[in-house]
N, C-alpha and C positions, 0 to 999 in steps of 0.2 A: 275660355282656354283651359284645356285639361292638363293636369299634372300627373295623371295616372300613367305609370310606365308599363306595368303588366297587370293582367287580371288573373288572380289566383282563386280557383273554385273552392267552395266550402261544402262539406257533406254533413248529413244528419241521418239518424236512424229512420228507416222506412222511406227514405227518399227514392224517388224514381229517377234513375239515371238514363239520360239519352245520349245520343252520339255527340251532341254539342258539349255536354259536360265532360265526356272523355277527351274530346278534342281540346277543350280548354286546359285540361291537365297537360297534354302534350305541348300546347303552345306556351304555357307558363314555363315548363322546363326548357323548351327550345330557346325562348327569349332570354332567360337568365344565363343559359349556357353560351349563347351568342354574345351577350354583354361581357361575360367573363373572358371570352376568347379575344375580344378587341379592347378590353379594358386593361388587362394585365399584359397584353402582347399586341404588337402591331400586326396588320394583315400581311400575308406573304407566305412563302414556302416555309413549312415547319421542318420537314425532313424529306430526303429523297427527291423524286421527280426530276432526275437527271436525264439529259438528252444523250442517247447512245446510238451507235450505228451498227448495222449488220450487213456484211457484203453479200450482194446477190449476183454480181458479175465482177469482172476485173476492175470495172470503173464505177458501177452503180452500187448504191447502198439503200437500205431501208433505215428510217429513223424511228426510234421507240422512246416513249416516256417511261422511265423506270417507276416502279411503285413508290408511293410517297404520300405525304399529307400536306395540305395547305389550308389556310383560312382566308376567306375573302373579307371585304370591307363591311359586310353585313353580319360578320361573326359566324358564317356558315362554314362547316368543315367540308373540304373536298378531299376524297380519298381515292387513290388508285391502288388496287390490290394486286394487279399483275401488269406486266409490260403492255403498254398501249401503243399499237402501231399508228403512225401518222399516215393517213391515206393521201395518195398522190392526186386524187380527184379534186381536192380543195385548191390545187395549185395550177390547174390546167389553163387558166386564163391569165396567169402571172408571168412576168418577164424573168429571165434568168438572174440569179444572184442569191445573196443571203437574205432569207425571209424570216421575220419574227414569228414565234409560235407562242400561243397563250392557252391557258385552260380556265374554265369557269364552272361554277356550280350549276347543276342541272337536276331536274327531277321529273318523274312521270308516274302516272297511276298504273297499277297492274293488279293481277289476281282478282278478276271479276267474280262477283258472288253468283251463286246458283240461282236459277230462275225463280224458284219459289221464295227466295229471300230478298228479291229486288223490291224497291219501293215503287209506288205507283206514279211514275212520271216517265217522261220521254227519254231521260238520260240513263246511261249505264251506271251501275254502282260498282265501286272497287273497294276492296278490303285493305289494300296496301298502297304505300307511296314509295317509289324507288328514288333514293337520293344518289345521284351519280355525277358525272362530269361531262363536259363537252370541250373539244379542241377547236380553237380559233387560230387563223393564220393571217398574216399580212400586217402591213404597217398601220398602227392605230395612233395617228398623230394627234387627234383631238381627244379631249377628256370625255366627250359624249360617246365616242366609239369604244371607250374602255370601261366607263362606269355610267350607270343610269341615274346617279344622284341619290342623295339621302334627304330625309325629312327631319328637321330639328325646329322645335318651337312652331310646328305646323307649317313651316316654310321649306320649300324645296331648295336644297343647296346642290347645284350642279357639280361643283368640284368640292369634295369633302375637305380639302385642305383650306378652303375659305370659310369653314364653319365658324371659327372665332370672329372673323371679320364680319360675317352676316349678323352677329349679335353685337359687335362693337367695332366701329369703323377704324379705330386706332389699334386694334389687336393684331398680333403677328399671324403668319401663315402656320398652319398645323402640318408640319412636314410629313409625319407618318400617315396622316389621313385616316387614322383609326378613331371612330367616334362612338363610344359605348352608349351614350345617352340619346342616340337617334331613335326615331320611331321605326322599329324594325319591320321589314316586310314579312308577311306570313303567307307562304304559298303564292307569292306574287310572281307570275311567270315573266313579267316585264322587268323585274329587278335583276340586273346582271352586273358583275364585277370581274374583270379579266385579270388574271395573274400571269405575268411574263415568265416563260420557261427557258427561252434561249432562241437560237437561230438554227435553221437548216439551210443547206445549199441546194438550190433548184436549177435544173437544166431544162429550159423550155424547149430546146431543140430535140431532146431525147425523151421529154416527159418523165424524167426520173430524178432521183436525188444523187448528189455527189458528196464525197467526204468534205468536211470543212478544211481539213489539212491534208496536203499531198503526202502519201505514205512514204515515198522515196525521200522527200525533203526532211520528213520527220526522222527517218532512220539516219540520214546524213548528219543531222544535228546531234543525235544520240551518239554517233560514232566519231564526232568531231571533224567531219570532212565537208560540212556545209559551207558554202560561200556566204550564206545569210546568217543573221543572228537568230537565236531561238525566238525572240520577240517577233521578228519578221515572219518566221515560218508559222508560228502558232498564233498569229494576230487574229485570225477569224475565231478561234476557240476563246481567246481572251475577250473579244468583243461579244461573243455569245454569252460568256459568263457574266459580263457587265450588265446584260439585259435582265438577269434574274433578280428578283426582289425577295429577300428572306424576312421572316417574321422576327421581331426583336422584342426584348423585355421593355416594359414601361413601368418605371418606379423611380422614386427619389432615393431610396436607400436599399442596399442589398445586405441582408444580414447573414453572416456565415453561420451555418447551423452548428459547427463545432470549431470555430476559429480559423477556417481556411476556405478561401474562395479561389477557384482555378478558372482562368480564361484560356481555353485551349481548343485546338482542332479536335473534333470528335472522331476523326478517322486516323488510322495508322497504316503505314505501308507493310505488306507481308515481308517476312524475312526468311530466306531459305534455311531449313533445318531447325526452325523454331516454331513452337506451337503458339496459338493465339494467347494462351495464358502467359507464356513466357514473354511475348511481345508487349502485352498490356502491363505486365508486372514492371517493366523497365520504366514506365511513366507513372506508376502508382507512388503515393507518398511513402517514404522510407522512415525507418526508426530515427535516422539522423536528422530528419526534418522536424522533429519535435523535441522539446526539452521541458524539464520541470523548472519553472521560474516562480518565485514567491509561493511555493507549495502548490502550484497549479500546473497541469499539463497544458502546454501551449504550443501551437505551431510557431516555428521560427519566423515566418512571414504570414501576414493575413491574406495577401493577394499574390497569386502566381500568374504572371503574364507569360504564357509558354509559347512565344512566337514574336514576330516583329510587331511593333506597336507604333501607331501613328497618333501624334498629338497635333491638333491644328490650333489650339489655344495655348495660353500660358500654362507652364508646369511649375507649381510652387511647392517648395519644401519649407515647413514651419518647424524651426528649432530641431531639425533632423539633418541627416546627411545622405548623400548619394554614394552607395558603395558599388564597387566593381569586383565581384568574386570570380574565382577560377571556375572551370567547368564542373568541378566536384562540389562547389558551394561550401568550401571548408570554412570553419569558424576560427576565431582568434585563439582558442585553446585546444590543446590536444585532448581527444576523448576516445573512448572505446564504445563501438556500436556493434551489436551482434557478434562480439568477440574479436572484431577487427579494429585495429588502432587507426584512427583518422588523424593525420598530422595537423598541426596548427598552420594557419595561413593568415597573414596580415593583408587584408584587402586594400586595394587602391580606392581612395574616396575623396569626395569634395564636400566641404561643410562650411557653414557660416560660424564665425567665432566673434561674439560680441564682447565689448569692453576690452579692447586691446590696450597696448601700452600707451597709446595716444588718446584713449578715451573714445575711439571709434570702433569700427567693425572690420574684420578680415574675412576674405573669401579664401579658404585654405584648400590647397590641393595636396593631399597626403599620399606619398608614394611608397610607404612601407618603412621598415626599420633597418634594413640591411645597409651598412655603410660602404659596401663595395661599389655602389653606384650602378647596380644592375637593374633597378626599377627606374623607369623614365616616363616623362610626359613629352610626347613628340608632336611636332607640327610638320606636316609634309603634304605630298600630293599623291594621287592615285588615278589611274586611267582605266576605265572599263570599256574603252572603245573596242568594238569587234569581240566583246566577251559577254557572256550571260551574267545577269545579276545574281543568278543562283550559284555561280562559281565560288569555291572556297579557297582559302589559303592565299588570297591576293595580298601581296606585301606592299604597303605604301612606301614611297620614296621619302624618307625622313629628311627634312631640311633644318628643323630646329629641334634640339634635344635638351630637356631639362632633367638632370639626374637628381634623385632624392637626397644625395649627399651635398647639394648646394652648388653643383657645377652645371654650366650651360654651354651648349655647343651650337654654333651657327655655321652652316655650310652645305655644300652639295656632294662632297666627296667623302667616302668612308665614314658615314655617321656612326657606325658601331665601334670605331676605335675608341678605347677608353679615354675619358676626359681627365686630364691631370691638373687643370687650373679652374678657378671659378668661372672664367669666360674663355672659350676657345672659338675662334673664327677661322673657317676654312675657305680658301679663296675661290672666286668664280672667274673662269677664264674669259679674257677679253683682249682687245687690241686698241692701241692708241697710236695716233699719227703725230710725230713731231716735225716741225718746220714744214708744214703742209704747203705745197705749191712752189717749193724752192728746190734747188739742186741738192740740198741736204735733207730732203724729205726722207723720213724713216718710219716704218711701221714696227712697233714694238709689241710683242706678245707679253701680257701681264696677267696677274690674278688680282681682281678687285677684292678689297676687304671691307672698307667703310666709306660711305658717301655722307658728307655733311652739307645740308641745305639750309637756306634761309627761310623765313616765314612764307615767302612766295613760292617755295618749292624749287628755287634755282640752286643748282649744284655749285658750291663755293670751294669746298676742300674735299679731297679724296685721299684715301690711304690705300696703297697697292703693294703687292709683292711684285718686284721688277722682273725683267726678262729671265734672269737666272733662277726665278722662283724661290730665292733665298733672301735677297736684299729688300729692305723696306723703304718705300718712298711716300712722303707726305707732299701732295701737290696742291697748288692753288690753281683752279681751273682757268682763271682769267689770264694767266701767264703761259700755261702749257708746259711749265718747267717745274722740276722738283724744288721745293723750298727746303726740305730736310730729307736727306737720304742716308740710310744706315746700310752700309755695304756688308755683305756676308764676309766675315773675317774680322770685322771691328772698325773699319774706316767709316768716318761720318763726313758727309758732304752737305754744305748749305749753299744752295744755288747751283749745284752741279751733281750729276749722277755718275761722275767719274772722279771720286776723291783720290788724290795722290798721296794722302797721308792720313794719320789717325783722325785729324780734324782739318777739313779743307773748306774755307769760306771763299766763294767766288762771286763775281758780279753776276746779276741775273741776266744781263744783256750781253756778257762776254765771258771768256774764260780767265780774265784777270784774277790773280790770287789776292785776296785781301788779308786772309789769315790762314796759315797752314801750320798744323801741329802734327808731329810724328815723323814717320819715315818718309822723307821727301826725296828729291833728286839727289841731294847730298845727304847721306843717311844721318838721322838723328838730329833734326833741326826744327826750329819754329821761325817762320817768317811773319812779320807784322808789317802792315801797310805796304803791301807789294803793289805798286801802281806803275803807270807808264813812264815816269820820269825819275831816273837815277835812284832806283830802289832795288832790293828791299832796304828799309830804313834800319830795321833791327833784326838781328838773327840771334836766337838763343840756342845754346848747346850745339854750335856748329861743329861738324866733324873734321874740320881742317886741323890736322896735327894733334890737337887736344880739345876736349870739350870745353866750351867757354861761352860767355855772353859777349857778342860782337856787335859793335856799332859801326856802320859803314855806309857808303854810297858807291854804287856801281854805275857803269855806263851802259848797262844792258837790263832789259826786262825779263830775261830768261834766267830762271833760278840756276840753271846748269852753268851759267857763265859769270858767277859772282865770286870766283876765287881770287880775282885781282882787283879789289875795290880801289877807288881813287882816294878815299879817306877811310881810315879804320882805327879803332881802339877796342880793346877787349879786356874782360875780366874773367879769369878762370885758371885752370891748371897751367903751369908753365910748360913750355915746349919740351920735347925730348922725353916724354913719359914721366916727367917730374910730378910728384904728389903735392908740390907747393902751390898755394894760391897766389896768383900774380895779377897785378894791375899794370897794364902796359899802355904806353902812349903818353905818360906824363904823371905828375903828382895828382893825388885825389884830395880835393878841398871841400870842406863843409862850411858854408856861410862865408866863403872867401873866394875871390876870383884869382888870388895869387898864392896858391899853396907853395910852401917852401920846403915841405917834407913829403914823403910818400903818402902820409895821411896828416892833414892839417884841419883842425876844428877851431873855429874862431867864434867866441861868444861876444856879448855886448861889452864885457869888461875884461876879457882875456881870451886865452885860447888853450887848447889841449893838444899836446903833440905826443905821438908814439914813435920812438926811434928804434930802429933795428941796428944795433951796433956792428962794427966790423969784427973781424977775427980777434979774439982776446979782449973785446970790449964788454960792456954790460948793457942790459935792456932795462929801461926805466921809463916811467911816465912823469913828465915834468909839468909843473904848474907855474905860469909866468904872470906877473902882475902888471906888465906894461901893456899899453893899448894896442901895440902892433907886435908882430913876431920879433923877439929879441933874445937877450941872454940873461936878464934879471930874473933869476929863478926864486920863487917863494917857497917851494917845497917839491918833494919828489917821492915817487913810489916805484919800487922795483928792487933789483939786485943792488947791493952796496957798491963797494969799490971794485975796480977791475979784477976779476977772478974770484971775488967773494960771493959765495952762494947764499948768504943770508938775505932773506927778504926783509926790506926795510921800509917803514913809513916814517918819513922825516920831514921837518921843516927847516928853513934856513936861519931861524932865530938862534943866536948863540947861547941863550940862557934856558932853552927848553927843547926837549926831544920827545917824540912819540915813537916807540920802538916795538916792532913785531918780529921776534926771532924764530929761527927754524923749529926749535922745540916748543913753540906756540905759547911762551910766556909773553905777557903784555906789560910794558912798563910805561907809566906816566910820571914824568919828572925824574926818570932814571934811565941810564943806558944799559944797566945790568939787572933786570927784574929777576928776583929769585923765586917768585910764585906765579900762578897763572895770571893774576892781575896784581901789580904792585903800584900803589899811588903814593908819591912823595908829596905830602901836603894835605890840606883839608878838602873834604868833599861837601859841596853845598847843593841844596835842593830848593825847589820852589820856583815860582814864576820870576822872582827877582834875586834868587840865590839867598833868601833870608834864613833858610834852615840849614843846619849842619847834620850830616849823616852820623849815625851812632858809631862810635869808635871805642876800642878797648885795647888793653895791652896784651890780652890773651886771645887765643882762638876759641871763642865761645859759641855754644849751640843752645838754642832755646826751644822748648816744647811747651805749648799752651793748650789746655783742654778744659771742657765743661762736661760734668757728669750729672745725670738726674738721679733722684732718690732710688729708682729701680735698678741702678747700676748700668745704665745704657749711656754710650758716648753721644753727646749732643753736638759737640764741636771739637775739632782738633785732629791732627794727623801725627804719625810717627810713634804711636803707642797703642797698647791694648790694655784692657781693664778686666780684673777678676774680682768678683764680689765674694770675699772670704766668708764673712758671717755678718750678723747685724752690726752695722756701723763700721765694719772693717773692710778695706779695699786694697787691692794690690795693682800697681801700674807697672807695666813692662815696657821699657824704651827700645825702640827699634829704628835705627841702630843704637847700640849702647854708647854711653859717654866714655871718654878716656879715663876720667876719675869720677867719683860719686858727685852728682850735681847738687846744687842748692834748690830745694823744693819748698814752696810756700803755697798755702791753700786757704780758702774761706768758704763758709756755707752760703748757699744762695736761697734756701727756702725755709730755714728755721732760725729765728733770731736768738734762740736760747742754746744753739748748738755751736760747739767749738771744734774746729778741725785741726788735728795735730799730725805731725809726720814723725813717728817714733824711729823709723829706720830708713836708710837710703843706701843703695849700692850703685855700681856703674850701669846696671841694667834694670833695677827695680827700685820701687819705694813703696812703703806701707803708709796708709792714711787711716786715722781713727776719727769718727764723728761721735762726740760725747754731748749728751743732753745735761746741762748744768742748771736747769730750772728747779730741780727737786733738792731734797736734803742730801741724797746720794746721787753722784753722777752715774749716768747709765748710757751705754752705747745706743745709737739711734741711726737708722738709715736716713741719709739726707743728700740733697744735691749740693755740688761744690764746684768751684773753679780752682785750677792749680797752674803754677808756672814752675818749670824745671829749667835751670840754667847751669851749664857747666862746660868744661873743656871737651872738645870733640877729639 
């Protein structure tokens, strides 16, 4: 088994060169060139070779293959240097329809040598080989009709795509069918490889070609008057294009020669009034596409995909983000390029953010920095029915809107109205049927807002805007009636969609009122327990005569007929516009069933009574020590004698009184206190009264303080301290005493220091600290305690 791929001739001085030697040189170059053609690139069309038509009558056309280059599966180059007409003779036995067109490599000998230079054999001798092409037509459904097969490992592989499988049964299919390590055919007339060019339209009845696309329909599409879509009209051209196979690059890595790789269409459409240079310049890299980063000139992006891009596998971003720039591709910072100011633009982007506040990862959608809410993430729908996919400016119907200022809108109407709340829901029109199948059946037009379902997907609760498009209803779908209804204007209904007051609670199965609050049939009232028998039981703030709390029973279930109850009592303002609070219908008793006064409170060992006296009487609170209401009074609180305005706290004991007079002096043991508090007798303290309170014959005031050696107050109030000099201090009393107080002091941090008080006034005193440990006394700063006591 040979491992020789090509044979390269060697030369030496004086060598005789024959035709075989020169041919070996050509074969070596051709073989390497062919391997390079199908090693770095797959076989197919390299450039040009488009199918075009030229009209010859009103209906018939000729088809031409435009100049171009292709490479077949053996690495041979096929070149067409001028338009090649497709002959009709090849189609004479074919049926009408769209027929495939192919080209293949072809060659032939030409330029025969002169007679005197021919070799001595029976064949002609040629000096040149013409490498050209041949046109094939028709359906080539089998691989054998398109390719003659290749030789690998000295084995014939009929389908080059099975090359890997022939060597390894578990190997995959080689989709591009380009095999540079095959044993290449050299001048083998039987080695053929067809390259598809497209399709032509053949009319067998007329033996001529027809255009793939009807000209009138094509013009109608361009003018917007066609009843068909562009895809339908140009379907044949699209199908013809799909037949063509182009050469592609074969590589694992593409290295940008200067930091930029562009994937783009190599053709541009002409533009009226512009030269080719001007048109091409619009797509060329601009100064703004490059920047100096880290002291190096770099393209802002490594790869430019200048057109629609299809991804059939996963698209992964590793520690990077997906940015959506505007058409100008502006950057985050304002900059000047070629003298022009390019404004800054914050792109919209999606990025992964690891290590969030919960220790996980976030997928962030960033919508810019403007707080006005003009940047949005929208979810909506769009319809291209009866439209071309090439149309521009198609606006989707936004249904869900997320603004970058944290506000979200859900709805189908007016999605561009500014959102003012974190969540805005706009209603969806619908109809519901109440009391279906009965005489009371009613179809109500509503706007649905929220549906709440259980885990099985069954609708349980729904929230709607009611028929007036203003009132809000929370419905339980099993009952078909509103559970909670918020009426426009402020009324709230529970079990009813027709609340008659600010709060109206009704039976789910009837219109009986259980609780009604607010403006009802009789303005300004609250009904509680409105049922079918002798009700309402309680009415608060009834508007009859005066606002009040009314307890009654009626003989009617109609709220409008409760003005004449069978039984009634009430508490509230008196009748006739009076501001007085009145209790009508009897005495009010607390802890007693037999009140003997307008208000009677009875405790376990006594009772409390509040009496409202007659004209000329007095008001007082009496304390009685008998077990039942009686006249044995133990003490009283209130105005004194009839006509006396003094407020008195008194007991009935003859030997003692507690008096509180109008000028707010309090006396204990005296009827005439002369000071704020006057106590006649001793004051005892402690849990058993074992201590006596401090008493004196004078009105004394005491100030206590503690000072540290630095002259700072450690404890005490009502004075300030001034450090005069070493060992000398001045204390200022605030407020001052009536006369100079008695001041005593002692040192707290020096055992050899004596504190003296040389002078005292009503507002100040001087203290000296003397060190007596030496031969001569000396002043010394020290800490000390002091007590000042005197008449205030």
